[in-house]
PyMOL Python script that loads the backbone (N, CA, C, O; Angstrom):
from pymol import cmd

cmd.read_pdbstr("""\
ATOM      1  N   UNK A   1     111.601  21.175 152.984  1.00  0.00           N
ATOM      2  CA  UNK A   1     112.249  21.407 152.043  1.00  0.00           C
ATOM      3  C   UNK A   1     113.031  22.263 152.000  1.00  0.00           C
ATOM      4  O   UNK A   1     112.462  23.293 152.363  1.00  0.00           O
ATOM      5  N   UNK A   2     114.326  22.500 151.692  1.00  0.00           N
ATOM      6  CA  UNK A   2     115.383  23.158 151.549  1.00  0.00           C
ATOM      7  C   UNK A   2     115.317  23.802 150.190  1.00  0.00           C
ATOM      8  O   UNK A   2     114.408  23.332 149.506  1.00  0.00           O
ATOM      9  N   UNK A   3     116.090  24.832 149.552  1.00  0.00           N
ATOM     10  CA  UNK A   3     116.266  25.270 148.668  1.00  0.00           C
ATOM     11  C   UNK A   3     116.892  24.493 147.350  1.00  0.00           C
ATOM     12  O   UNK A   3     116.474  24.465 146.192  1.00  0.00           O
ATOM     13  N   UNK A   4     117.985  23.907 147.920  1.00  0.00           N
ATOM     14  CA  UNK A   4     118.746  22.969 147.548  1.00  0.00           C
ATOM     15  C   UNK A   4     117.775  22.085 146.773  1.00  0.00           C
ATOM     16  O   UNK A   4     117.784  22.043 145.543  1.00  0.00           O
ATOM     17  N   UNK A   5     116.985  21.422 147.489  1.00  0.00           N
ATOM     18  CA  UNK A   5     116.146  20.239 147.312  1.00  0.00           C
ATOM     19  C   UNK A   5     115.250  20.449 146.402  1.00  0.00           C
ATOM     20  O   UNK A   5     115.101  19.632 145.493  1.00  0.00           O
ATOM     21  N   UNK A   6     114.369  21.776 146.503  1.00  0.00           N
ATOM     22  CA  UNK A   6     113.129  22.349 145.860  1.00  0.00           C
ATOM     23  C   UNK A   6     113.770  22.633 144.247  1.00  0.00           C
ATOM     24  O   UNK A   6     112.973  22.548 143.312  1.00  0.00           O
ATOM     25  N   UNK A   7     114.990  22.915 144.005  1.00  0.00           N
ATOM     26  CA  UNK A   7     115.687  23.394 142.673  1.00  0.00           C
ATOM     27  C   UNK A   7     115.584  21.877 142.423  1.00  0.00           C
ATOM     28  O   UNK A   7     114.622  21.450 141.785  1.00  0.00           O
ATOM     29  N   UNK A   8     116.327  21.224 142.795  1.00  0.00           N
ATOM     30  CA  UNK A   8     116.608  19.684 142.422  1.00  0.00           C
ATOM     31  C   UNK A   8     115.552  18.967 141.705  1.00  0.00           C
ATOM     32  O   UNK A   8     115.612  18.350 140.641  1.00  0.00           O
ATOM     33  N   UNK A   9     114.346  19.221 142.689  1.00  0.00           N
ATOM     34  CA  UNK A   9     112.424  18.685 142.383  1.00  0.00           C
ATOM     35  C   UNK A   9     112.170  19.308 141.054  1.00  0.00           C
ATOM     36  O   UNK A   9     111.657  18.636 140.159  1.00  0.00           O
ATOM     37  N   UNK A  10     112.548  20.741 140.847  1.00  0.00           N
ATOM     38  CA  UNK A  10     111.895  21.603 139.744  1.00  0.00           C
ATOM     39  C   UNK A  10     112.574  20.882 138.343  1.00  0.00           C
ATOM     40  O   UNK A  10     112.026  20.493 137.312  1.00  0.00           O
ATOM     41  N   UNK A  11     113.771  20.880 138.696  1.00  0.00           N
ATOM     42  CA  UNK A  11     114.941  20.475 137.437  1.00  0.00           C
ATOM     43  C   UNK A  11     114.390  19.199 137.233  1.00  0.00           C
ATOM     44  O   UNK A  11     113.907  19.021 136.115  1.00  0.00           O
ATOM     45  N   UNK A  12     114.343  18.299 138.003  1.00  0.00           N
ATOM     46  CA  UNK A  12     113.786  16.990 137.551  1.00  0.00           C
ATOM     47  C   UNK A  12     112.335  17.055 136.589  1.00  0.00           C
ATOM     48  O   UNK A  12     112.213  16.847 135.382  1.00  0.00           O
ATOM     49  N   UNK A  13     111.260  17.437 137.651  1.00  0.00           N
ATOM     50  CA  UNK A  13     110.167  17.278 136.822  1.00  0.00           C
ATOM     51  C   UNK A  13     110.114  18.264 135.576  1.00  0.00           C
ATOM     52  O   UNK A  13     109.276  17.951 134.731  1.00  0.00           O
ATOM     53  N   UNK A  14     110.706  19.160 135.373  1.00  0.00           N
ATOM     54  CA  UNK A  14     110.364  19.784 134.248  1.00  0.00           C
ATOM     55  C   UNK A  14     111.125  18.964 132.884  1.00  0.00           C
ATOM     56  O   UNK A  14     110.657  18.789 131.759  1.00  0.00           O
ATOM     57  N   UNK A  15     112.326  18.585 133.382  1.00  0.00           N
ATOM     58  CA  UNK A  15     113.221  17.648 132.564  1.00  0.00           C
ATOM     59  C   UNK A  15     112.454  16.827 131.920  1.00  0.00           C
ATOM     60  O   UNK A  15     112.302  16.844 130.699  1.00  0.00           O
ATOM     61  N   UNK A  16     111.791  15.868 132.884  1.00  0.00           N
ATOM     62  CA  UNK A  16     110.559  14.854 132.850  1.00  0.00           C
ATOM     63  C   UNK A  16     109.175  15.109 132.140  1.00  0.00           C
ATOM     64  O   UNK A  16     108.396  14.306 131.627  1.00  0.00           O
ATOM     65  N   UNK A  17     109.106  16.621 132.285  1.00  0.00           N
ATOM     66  CA  UNK A  17     107.578  16.641 131.169  1.00  0.00           C
ATOM     67  C   UNK A  17     108.145  16.803 129.852  1.00  0.00           C
ATOM     68  O   UNK A  17     107.567  16.507 128.806  1.00  0.00           O
ATOM     69  N   UNK A  18     109.415  17.333 129.966  1.00  0.00           N
ATOM     70  CA  UNK A  18     109.929  17.679 128.200  1.00  0.00           C
ATOM     71  C   UNK A  18     110.473  16.206 127.541  1.00  0.00           C
ATOM     72  O   UNK A  18     110.830  16.182 126.363  1.00  0.00           O
ATOM     73  N   UNK A  19     110.507  15.089 128.307  1.00  0.00           N
ATOM     74  CA  UNK A  19     110.739  13.942 128.111  1.00  0.00           C
ATOM     75  C   UNK A  19     112.560  13.952 127.953  1.00  0.00           C
ATOM     76  O   UNK A  19     113.019  13.122 127.169  1.00  0.00           O
ATOM     77  N   UNK A  20     113.338  14.680 128.530  1.00  0.00           N
ATOM     78  CA  UNK A  20     114.629  14.565 128.050  1.00  0.00           C
ATOM     79  C   UNK A  20     115.247  13.725 129.475  1.00  0.00           C
ATOM     80  O   UNK A  20     114.820  13.739 130.629  1.00  0.00           O
ATOM     81  N   UNK A  21     116.154  13.170 129.007  1.00  0.00           N
ATOM     82  CA  UNK A  21     117.070  12.258 129.942  1.00  0.00           C
ATOM     83  C   UNK A  21     117.769  13.279 130.555  1.00  0.00           C
ATOM     84  O   UNK A  21     117.942  14.404 130.086  1.00  0.00           O
ATOM     85  N   UNK A  22     118.271  12.747 131.896  1.00  0.00           N
ATOM     86  CA  UNK A  22     119.227  13.639 132.754  1.00  0.00           C
ATOM     87  C   UNK A  22     120.970  13.770 131.882  1.00  0.00           C
ATOM     88  O   UNK A  22     121.818  14.656 131.993  1.00  0.00           O
ATOM     89  N   UNK A  23     120.980  12.685 131.173  1.00  0.00           N
ATOM     90  CA  UNK A  23     122.185  13.002 130.317  1.00  0.00           C
ATOM     91  C   UNK A  23     122.113  13.962 129.414  1.00  0.00           C
ATOM     92  O   UNK A  23     123.028  14.774 129.278  1.00  0.00           O
ATOM     93  N   UNK A  24     120.900  13.985 128.615  1.00  0.00           N
ATOM     94  CA  UNK A  24     120.464  15.008 127.618  1.00  0.00           C
ATOM     95  C   UNK A  24     120.732  16.350 127.946  1.00  0.00           C
ATOM     96  O   UNK A  24     121.306  17.259 127.345  1.00  0.00           O
ATOM     97  N   UNK A  25     119.990  16.227 129.424  1.00  0.00           N
ATOM     98  CA  UNK A  25     120.106  18.017 130.001  1.00  0.00           C
ATOM     99  C   UNK A  25     121.549  17.990 130.366  1.00  0.00           C
ATOM    100  O   UNK A  25     122.050  19.044 129.974  1.00  0.00           O
ATOM    101  N   UNK A  26     122.295  17.347 130.862  1.00  0.00           N
ATOM    102  CA  UNK A  26     123.691  17.619 131.339  1.00  0.00           C
ATOM    103  C   UNK A  26     124.452  17.908 130.076  1.00  0.00           C
ATOM    104  O   UNK A  26     125.282  18.810 130.186  1.00  0.00           O
ATOM    105  N   UNK A  27     124.317  17.171 128.567  1.00  0.00           N
ATOM    106  CA  UNK A  27     124.797  17.218 127.628  1.00  0.00           C
ATOM    107  C   UNK A  27     124.613  18.856 126.956  1.00  0.00           C
ATOM    108  O   UNK A  27     125.499  19.672 126.702  1.00  0.00           O
ATOM    109  N   UNK A  28     123.332  18.957 126.808  1.00  0.00           N
ATOM    110  CA  UNK A  28     122.998  20.375 126.139  1.00  0.00           C
ATOM    111  C   UNK A  28     123.418  21.741 127.156  1.00  0.00           C
ATOM    112  O   UNK A  28     124.061  22.702 126.732  1.00  0.00           O
ATOM    113  N   UNK A  29     123.016  21.637 128.296  1.00  0.00           N
ATOM    114  CA  UNK A  29     123.775  22.312 129.289  1.00  0.00           C
ATOM    115  C   UNK A  29     125.387  22.991 129.449  1.00  0.00           C
ATOM    116  O   UNK A  29     125.909  24.037 129.836  1.00  0.00           O
ATOM    117  N   UNK A  30     125.818  21.546 128.833  1.00  0.00           N
ATOM    118  CA  UNK A  30     127.595  21.719 129.076  1.00  0.00           C
ATOM    119  C   UNK A  30     127.844  21.517 130.668  1.00  0.00           C
ATOM    120  O   UNK A  30     128.519  22.205 131.435  1.00  0.00           O
ATOM    121  N   UNK A  31     127.059  20.318 130.921  1.00  0.00           N
ATOM    122  CA  UNK A  31     127.952  20.259 132.365  1.00  0.00           C
ATOM    123  C   UNK A  31     127.619  18.538 132.424  1.00  0.00           C
ATOM    124  O   UNK A  31     126.894  17.812 131.743  1.00  0.00           O
ATOM    125  N   UNK A  32     128.857  18.205 134.008  1.00  0.00           N
ATOM    126  CA  UNK A  32     128.846  16.648 134.015  1.00  0.00           C
ATOM    127  C   UNK A  32     127.658  16.019 134.083  1.00  0.00           C
ATOM    128  O   UNK A  32     126.771  16.556 134.746  1.00  0.00           O
ATOM    129  N   UNK A  33     127.466  15.083 133.585  1.00  0.00           N
ATOM    130  CA  UNK A  33     126.347  14.332 134.103  1.00  0.00           C
ATOM    131  C   UNK A  33     126.243  14.210 135.335  1.00  0.00           C
ATOM    132  O   UNK A  33     125.264  14.771 135.827  1.00  0.00           O
ATOM    133  N   UNK A  34     127.266  13.386 136.367  1.00  0.00           N
ATOM    134  CA  UNK A  34     127.171  13.203 137.124  1.00  0.00           C
ATOM    135  C   UNK A  34     126.938  14.259 138.360  1.00  0.00           C
ATOM    136  O   UNK A  34     126.191  13.994 139.302  1.00  0.00           O
ATOM    137  N   UNK A  35     127.552  15.292 138.259  1.00  0.00           N
ATOM    138  CA  UNK A  35     127.004  16.546 139.025  1.00  0.00           C
ATOM    139  C   UNK A  35     125.417  16.901 138.411  1.00  0.00           C
ATOM    140  O   UNK A  35     124.648  17.275 139.296  1.00  0.00           O
ATOM    141  N   UNK A  36     124.989  16.852 137.400  1.00  0.00           N
ATOM    142  CA  UNK A  36     123.330  16.961 137.051  1.00  0.00           C
ATOM    143  C   UNK A  36     122.788  15.887 138.439  1.00  0.00           C
ATOM    144  O   UNK A  36     122.465  16.316 139.547  1.00  0.00           O
ATOM    145  N   UNK A  37     122.796  14.779 138.124  1.00  0.00           N
ATOM    146  CA  UNK A  37     122.581  13.716 138.800  1.00  0.00           C
ATOM    147  C   UNK A  37     122.818  14.268 140.637  1.00  0.00           C
ATOM    148  O   UNK A  37     122.014  14.058 141.545  1.00  0.00           O
ATOM    149  N   UNK A  38     123.864  14.836 140.722  1.00  0.00           N
ATOM    150  CA  UNK A  38     123.669  15.323 142.342  1.00  0.00           C
ATOM    151  C   UNK A  38     122.723  16.645 142.483  1.00  0.00           C
ATOM    152  O   UNK A  38     122.015  16.767 143.482  1.00  0.00           O
ATOM    153  N   UNK A  39     122.729  17.324 141.773  1.00  0.00           N
ATOM    154  CA  UNK A  39     121.809  18.519 141.785  1.00  0.00           C
ATOM    155  C   UNK A  39     120.771  17.940 142.030  1.00  0.00           C
ATOM    156  O   UNK A  39     120.604  17.735 143.232  1.00  0.00           O
ATOM    157  N   UNK A  40     119.779  17.491 141.189  1.00  0.00           N
ATOM    158  CA  UNK A  40     118.428  16.660 141.042  1.00  0.00           C
ATOM    159  C   UNK A  40     118.171  16.146 142.394  1.00  0.00           C
ATOM    160  O   UNK A  40     117.123  16.386 142.993  1.00  0.00           O
ATOM    161  N   UNK A  41     119.218  15.371 142.916  1.00  0.00           N
ATOM    162  CA  UNK A  41     118.833  14.569 144.270  1.00  0.00           C
ATOM    163  C   UNK A  41     119.093  15.774 145.446  1.00  0.00           C
ATOM    164  O   UNK A  41     118.490  15.751 146.520  1.00  0.00           O
ATOM    165  N   UNK A  42     119.878  16.616 145.160  1.00  0.00           N
ATOM    166  CA  UNK A  42     119.571  17.755 146.326  1.00  0.00           C
ATOM    167  C   UNK A  42     121.111  17.538 147.260  1.00  0.00           C
ATOM    168  O   UNK A  42     121.315  17.921 148.412  1.00  0.00           O
ATOM    169  N   UNK A  43     122.073  16.800 146.338  1.00  0.00           N
ATOM    170  CA  UNK A  43     123.253  17.029 146.761  1.00  0.00           C
ATOM    171  C   UNK A  43     123.971  17.795 146.984  1.00  0.00           C
ATOM    172  O   UNK A  43     124.582  18.005 148.032  1.00  0.00           O
ATOM    173  N   UNK A  44     124.006  18.577 145.552  1.00  0.00           N
ATOM    174  CA  UNK A  44     125.097  19.762 145.081  1.00  0.00           C
ATOM    175  C   UNK A  44     123.819  21.040 144.945  1.00  0.00           C
ATOM    176  O   UNK A  44     122.636  20.950 144.614  1.00  0.00           O
ATOM    177  N   UNK A  45     124.622  22.161 145.339  1.00  0.00           N
ATOM    178  CA  UNK A  45     124.039  23.540 145.291  1.00  0.00           C
ATOM    179  C   UNK A  45     124.455  23.703 143.589  1.00  0.00           C
ATOM    180  O   UNK A  45     125.371  23.086 143.046  1.00  0.00           O
ATOM    181  N   UNK A  46     123.635  24.587 142.990  1.00  0.00           N
ATOM    182  CA  UNK A  46     124.244  25.169 141.848  1.00  0.00           C
ATOM    183  C   UNK A  46     124.720  26.223 141.858  1.00  0.00           C
ATOM    184  O   UNK A  46     124.412  26.836 142.880  1.00  0.00           O
ATOM    185  N   UNK A  47     125.711  27.072 140.812  1.00  0.00           N
ATOM    186  CA  UNK A  47     125.770  28.536 140.922  1.00  0.00           C
ATOM    187  C   UNK A  47     124.451  28.784 139.701  1.00  0.00           C
ATOM    188  O   UNK A  47     123.818  28.000 138.994  1.00  0.00           O
ATOM    189  N   UNK A  48     124.430  30.239 139.878  1.00  0.00           N
ATOM    190  CA  UNK A  48     123.917  31.064 139.161  1.00  0.00           C
ATOM    191  C   UNK A  48     124.050  30.802 137.683  1.00  0.00           C
ATOM    192  O   UNK A  48     123.020  30.575 137.048  1.00  0.00           O
ATOM    193  N   UNK A  49     125.140  30.810 137.112  1.00  0.00           N
ATOM    194  CA  UNK A  49     125.881  30.264 135.652  1.00  0.00           C
ATOM    195  C   UNK A  49     125.250  29.117 135.652  1.00  0.00           C
ATOM    196  O   UNK A  49     124.401  29.086 134.760  1.00  0.00           O
ATOM    197  N   UNK A  50     125.324  27.928 136.431  1.00  0.00           N
ATOM    198  CA  UNK A  50     124.819  26.500 136.168  1.00  0.00           C
ATOM    199  C   UNK A  50     122.891  26.617 136.084  1.00  0.00           C
ATOM    200  O   UNK A  50     122.138  25.953 135.372  1.00  0.00           O
ATOM    201  N   UNK A  51     122.643  27.394 136.800  1.00  0.00           N
ATOM    202  CA  UNK A  51     121.289  27.555 136.841  1.00  0.00           C
ATOM    203  C   UNK A  51     120.595  28.252 135.769  1.00  0.00           C
ATOM    204  O   UNK A  51     119.373  28.167 135.646  1.00  0.00           O
ATOM    205  N   UNK A  52     121.189  28.809 135.136  1.00  0.00           N
ATOM    206  CA  UNK A  52     121.102  29.761 133.656  1.00  0.00           C
ATOM    207  C   UNK A  52     121.350  28.855 132.923  1.00  0.00           C
ATOM    208  O   UNK A  52     120.630  28.982 131.932  1.00  0.00           O
ATOM    209  N   UNK A  53     121.956  28.015 132.843  1.00  0.00           N
ATOM    210  CA  UNK A  53     122.385  26.958 131.579  1.00  0.00           C
ATOM    211  C   UNK A  53     121.284  26.281 131.715  1.00  0.00           C
ATOM    212  O   UNK A  53     120.531  26.201 130.744  1.00  0.00           O
ATOM    213  N   UNK A  54     120.933  25.613 133.008  1.00  0.00           N
ATOM    214  CA  UNK A  54     119.833  24.788 132.862  1.00  0.00           C
ATOM    215  C   UNK A  54     118.625  25.031 132.396  1.00  0.00           C
ATOM    216  O   UNK A  54     117.999  24.236 131.696  1.00  0.00           O
ATOM    217  N   UNK A  55     118.126  26.408 132.837  1.00  0.00           N
ATOM    218  CA  UNK A  55     117.038  26.810 132.412  1.00  0.00           C
ATOM    219  C   UNK A  55     116.783  27.095 130.883  1.00  0.00           C
ATOM    220  O   UNK A  55     115.759  26.933 130.219  1.00  0.00           O
ATOM    221  N   UNK A  56     117.787  27.476 130.595  1.00  0.00           N
ATOM    222  CA  UNK A  56     117.559  27.792 128.716  1.00  0.00           C
ATOM    223  C   UNK A  56     117.581  26.646 128.058  1.00  0.00           C
ATOM    224  O   UNK A  56     117.231  26.830 126.893  1.00  0.00           O
ATOM    225  N   UNK A  57     117.993  24.874 128.432  1.00  0.00           N
ATOM    226  CA  UNK A  57     117.908  24.121 127.873  1.00  0.00           C
ATOM    227  C   UNK A  57     116.340  23.576 128.400  1.00  0.00           C
ATOM    228  O   UNK A  57     115.793  22.788 127.629  1.00  0.00           O
ATOM    229  N   UNK A  58     115.666  23.909 129.536  1.00  0.00           N
ATOM    230  CA  UNK A  58     114.505  23.389 129.881  1.00  0.00           C
ATOM    231  C   UNK A  58     113.420  24.478 129.284  1.00  0.00           C
ATOM    232  O   UNK A  58     112.241  24.212 129.516  1.00  0.00           O
ATOM    233  N   UNK A  59     113.710  25.712 128.517  1.00  0.00           N
ATOM    234  CA  UNK A  59     113.247  26.759 128.066  1.00  0.00           C
ATOM    235  C   UNK A  59     112.205  27.617 129.057  1.00  0.00           C
ATOM    236  O   UNK A  59     111.155  28.017 128.553  1.00  0.00           O
ATOM    237  N   UNK A  60     112.478  27.888 130.407  1.00  0.00           N
ATOM    238  CA  UNK A  60     111.900  28.275 131.496  1.00  0.00           C
ATOM    239  C   UNK A  60     112.749  29.581 132.189  1.00  0.00           C
ATOM    240  O   UNK A  60     113.972  29.678 132.092  1.00  0.00           O
ATOM    241  N   UNK A  61     112.109  30.321 132.726  1.00  0.00           N
ATOM    242  CA  UNK A  61     112.990  31.580 133.256  1.00  0.00           C
ATOM    243  C   UNK A  61     113.920  30.889 134.298  1.00  0.00           C
ATOM    244  O   UNK A  61     113.466  29.761 134.490  1.00  0.00           O
ATOM    245  N   UNK A  62     114.754  31.048 134.860  1.00  0.00           N
ATOM    246  CA  UNK A  62     115.513  30.608 135.846  1.00  0.00           C
ATOM    247  C   UNK A  62     114.781  30.919 137.224  1.00  0.00           C
ATOM    248  O   UNK A  62     115.045  30.183 138.175  1.00  0.00           O
ATOM    249  N   UNK A  63     114.037  31.779 137.364  1.00  0.00           N
ATOM    250  CA  UNK A  63     113.447  32.090 138.563  1.00  0.00           C
ATOM    251  C   UNK A  63     111.782  30.799 138.907  1.00  0.00           C
ATOM    252  O   UNK A  63     110.974  30.802 139.835  1.00  0.00           O
ATOM    253  N   UNK A  64     111.887  29.965 137.777  1.00  0.00           N
ATOM    254  CA  UNK A  64     110.820  28.947 137.651  1.00  0.00           C
ATOM    255  C   UNK A  64     111.624  27.877 138.250  1.00  0.00           C
ATOM    256  O   UNK A  64     110.803  27.207 138.877  1.00  0.00           O
ATOM    257  N   UNK A  65     112.714  27.385 138.389  1.00  0.00           N
ATOM    258  CA  UNK A  65     113.523  26.326 139.242  1.00  0.00           C
ATOM    259  C   UNK A  65     113.714  26.994 140.777  1.00  0.00           C
ATOM    260  O   UNK A  65     114.278  26.297 141.620  1.00  0.00           O
ATOM    261  N   UNK A  66     113.347  28.046 141.063  1.00  0.00           N
ATOM    262  CA  UNK A  66     112.975  28.245 142.386  1.00  0.00           C
ATOM    263  C   UNK A  66     112.138  28.546 143.166  1.00  0.00           C
ATOM    264  O   UNK A  66     112.246  29.068 144.276  1.00  0.00           O
ATOM    265  N   UNK A  67     111.047  28.145 142.464  1.00  0.00           N
ATOM    266  CA  UNK A  67     109.450  28.416 143.006  1.00  0.00           C
ATOM    267  C   UNK A  67     109.298  27.193 143.855  1.00  0.00           C
ATOM    268  O   UNK A  67     109.901  26.195 143.461  1.00  0.00           O
ATOM    269  N   UNK A  68     108.694  27.115 144.799  1.00  0.00           N
ATOM    270  CA  UNK A  68     107.569  26.378 145.325  1.00  0.00           C
ATOM    271  C   UNK A  68     107.111  25.438 144.382  1.00  0.00           C
ATOM    272  O   UNK A  68     106.901  26.039 143.328  1.00  0.00           O
ATOM    273  N   UNK A  69     106.811  23.998 144.256  1.00  0.00           N
ATOM    274  CA  UNK A  69     105.974  23.302 143.532  1.00  0.00           C
ATOM    275  C   UNK A  69     104.705  23.387 143.990  1.00  0.00           C
ATOM    276  O   UNK A  69     104.494  23.630 145.178  1.00  0.00           O
ATOM    277  N   UNK A  70     103.894  23.232 143.270  1.00  0.00           N
ATOM    278  CA  UNK A  70     102.503  23.100 143.338  1.00  0.00           C
ATOM    279  C   UNK A  70     102.109  21.871 143.088  1.00  0.00           C
ATOM    280  O   UNK A  70     101.872  21.420 141.967  1.00  0.00           O
ATOM    281  N   UNK A  71     101.993  21.057 144.542  1.00  0.00           N
ATOM    282  CA  UNK A  71     102.141  19.736 144.912  1.00  0.00           C
ATOM    283  C   UNK A  71     100.329  19.108 144.268  1.00  0.00           C
ATOM    284  O   UNK A  71     100.271  17.892 144.083  1.00  0.00           O
ATOM    285  N   UNK A  72      99.343  19.723 144.049  1.00  0.00           N
ATOM    286  CA  UNK A  72      98.344  19.675 143.637  1.00  0.00           C
ATOM    287  C   UNK A  72      98.208  19.532 142.366  1.00  0.00           C
ATOM    288  O   UNK A  72      97.531  18.575 141.991  1.00  0.00           O
ATOM    289  N   UNK A  73      98.845  20.492 141.293  1.00  0.00           N
ATOM    290  CA  UNK A  73      99.262  20.234 140.060  1.00  0.00           C
ATOM    291  C   UNK A  73     100.275  20.796 139.647  1.00  0.00           C
ATOM    292  O   UNK A  73     100.467  21.989 139.414  1.00  0.00           O
ATOM    293  N   UNK A  74     101.197  19.585 139.516  1.00  0.00           N
ATOM    294  CA  UNK A  74     102.483  19.785 139.092  1.00  0.00           C
ATOM    295  C   UNK A  74     102.775  20.732 137.588  1.00  0.00           C
ATOM    296  O   UNK A  74     103.571  21.660 137.443  1.00  0.00           O
ATOM    297  N   UNK A  75     101.764  20.084 136.500  1.00  0.00           N
ATOM    298  CA  UNK A  75     101.804  20.470 135.264  1.00  0.00           C
ATOM    299  C   UNK A  75     101.579  22.100 135.269  1.00  0.00           C
ATOM    300  O   UNK A  75     101.945  22.597 134.203  1.00  0.00           O
ATOM    301  N   UNK A  76     101.110  22.962 136.132  1.00  0.00           N
ATOM    302  CA  UNK A  76     100.966  24.017 136.159  1.00  0.00           C
ATOM    303  C   UNK A  76     102.186  24.957 136.157  1.00  0.00           C
ATOM    304  O   UNK A  76     102.081  26.180 136.245  1.00  0.00           O
ATOM    305  N   UNK A  77     103.495  24.207 136.036  1.00  0.00           N
ATOM    306  CA  UNK A  77     104.759  24.935 136.072  1.00  0.00           C
ATOM    307  C   UNK A  77     105.373  24.437 134.834  1.00  0.00           C
ATOM    308  O   UNK A  77     106.575  24.604 134.628  1.00  0.00           O
ATOM    309  N   UNK A  78     104.689  23.901 134.091  1.00  0.00           N
ATOM    310  CA  UNK A  78     105.530  23.055 132.688  1.00  0.00           C
ATOM    311  C   UNK A  78     105.730  24.829 131.959  1.00  0.00           C
ATOM    312  O   UNK A  78     105.210  25.923 132.175  1.00  0.00           O
ATOM    313  N   UNK A  79     106.828  24.263 130.992  1.00  0.00           N
ATOM    314  CA  UNK A  79     106.902  24.772 130.098  1.00  0.00           C
ATOM    315  C   UNK A  79     105.736  25.055 128.996  1.00  0.00           C
ATOM    316  O   UNK A  79     105.119  24.075 128.579  1.00  0.00           O
ATOM    317  N   UNK A  80     105.386  26.432 128.472  1.00  0.00           N
ATOM    318  CA  UNK A  80     104.243  26.133 127.320  1.00  0.00           C
ATOM    319  C   UNK A  80     102.894  26.595 127.928  1.00  0.00           C
ATOM    320  O   UNK A  80     101.925  27.082 127.345  1.00  0.00           O
ATOM    321  N   UNK A  81     103.089  26.292 129.385  1.00  0.00           N
ATOM    322  CA  UNK A  81     101.826  26.710 130.041  1.00  0.00           C
ATOM    323  C   UNK A  81     101.589  28.418 130.544  1.00  0.00           C
ATOM    324  O   UNK A  81     102.115  28.995 131.495  1.00  0.00           O
ATOM    325  N   UNK A  82     100.770  28.863 129.698  1.00  0.00           N
ATOM    326  CA  UNK A  82     100.182  30.124 129.943  1.00  0.00           C
ATOM    327  C   UNK A  82     100.603  30.532 131.751  1.00  0.00           C
ATOM    328  O   UNK A  82     101.352  31.431 132.136  1.00  0.00           O
ATOM    329  N   UNK A  83      99.947  29.681 132.469  1.00  0.00           N
ATOM    330  CA  UNK A  83     100.039  30.088 133.774  1.00  0.00           C
ATOM    331  C   UNK A  83     101.479  30.084 134.475  1.00  0.00           C
ATOM    332  O   UNK A  83     101.696  30.792 135.459  1.00  0.00           O
ATOM    333  N   UNK A  84     102.323  29.357 133.987  1.00  0.00           N
ATOM    334  CA  UNK A  84     103.623  29.325 134.440  1.00  0.00           C
ATOM    335  C   UNK A  84     104.632  30.937 133.957  1.00  0.00           C
ATOM    336  O   UNK A  84     105.548  31.531 134.526  1.00  0.00           O
ATOM    337  N   UNK A  85     104.041  31.127 132.926  1.00  0.00           N
ATOM    338  CA  UNK A  85     104.642  32.553 132.003  1.00  0.00           C
ATOM    339  C   UNK A  85     103.777  33.571 133.078  1.00  0.00           C
ATOM    340  O   UNK A  85     104.365  34.648 133.173  1.00  0.00           O
ATOM    341  N   UNK A  86     102.931  33.530 133.645  1.00  0.00           N
ATOM    342  CA  UNK A  86     102.155  34.661 134.075  1.00  0.00           C
ATOM    343  C   UNK A  86     101.329  35.341 133.144  1.00  0.00           C
ATOM    344  O   UNK A  86     100.830  36.463 133.224  1.00  0.00           O
ATOM    345  N   UNK A  87     101.258  34.430 132.189  1.00  0.00           N
ATOM    346  CA  UNK A  87     100.002  34.954 130.923  1.00  0.00           C
ATOM    347  C   UNK A  87      98.612  34.412 131.265  1.00  0.00           C
ATOM    348  O   UNK A  87      98.409  33.444 131.999  1.00  0.00           O
ATOM    349  N   UNK A  88      97.742  35.096 130.692  1.00  0.00           N
ATOM    350  CA  UNK A  88      96.110  34.657 130.707  1.00  0.00           C
ATOM    351  C   UNK A  88      96.390  34.223 129.120  1.00  0.00           C
ATOM    352  O   UNK A  88      97.361  34.564 128.443  1.00  0.00           O
ATOM    353  N   UNK A  89      95.683  33.687 128.861  1.00  0.00           N
ATOM    354  CA  UNK A  89      94.902  32.930 127.746  1.00  0.00           C
ATOM    355  C   UNK A  89      94.350  33.720 127.150  1.00  0.00           C
ATOM    356  O   UNK A  89      93.842  33.090 126.223  1.00  0.00           O
ATOM    357  N   UNK A  90      94.046  34.915 127.034  1.00  0.00           N
ATOM    358  CA  UNK A  90      93.418  35.927 126.312  1.00  0.00           C
ATOM    359  C   UNK A  90      94.473  36.712 125.719  1.00  0.00           C
ATOM    360  O   UNK A  90      94.092  37.421 124.787  1.00  0.00           O
ATOM    361  N   UNK A  91      95.844  36.780 126.046  1.00  0.00           N
ATOM    362  CA  UNK A  91      96.680  37.496 125.541  1.00  0.00           C
ATOM    363  C   UNK A  91      97.628  36.461 124.122  1.00  0.00           C
ATOM    364  O   UNK A  91      98.527  36.991 123.468  1.00  0.00           O
TER     365      UNK A  91
END
""", "prot")
cmd.dss("prot")
cmd.show_as("cartoon", "prot")
cmd.util.cbc("prot")
cmd.orient("prot")
């Protein structure tokens, strides 16, 4: 899987985990909805500026969108999960 596909899948999984539609994500990030769809499908690469806008809406650090997904436990990267923030539950 190339990085463009990985970023697209990460965005899509995080967006769905938050219950946000693709259209709503695009609206909140102030980017074109068609462009957002092509990013999620791995057709377009995103600039760092767009990646930052998307990560703000998804409430994650931009680096989370670049990470390989944990195929055994995709929820491990979801916002609000202490494992995705590098924190332990005792803090």
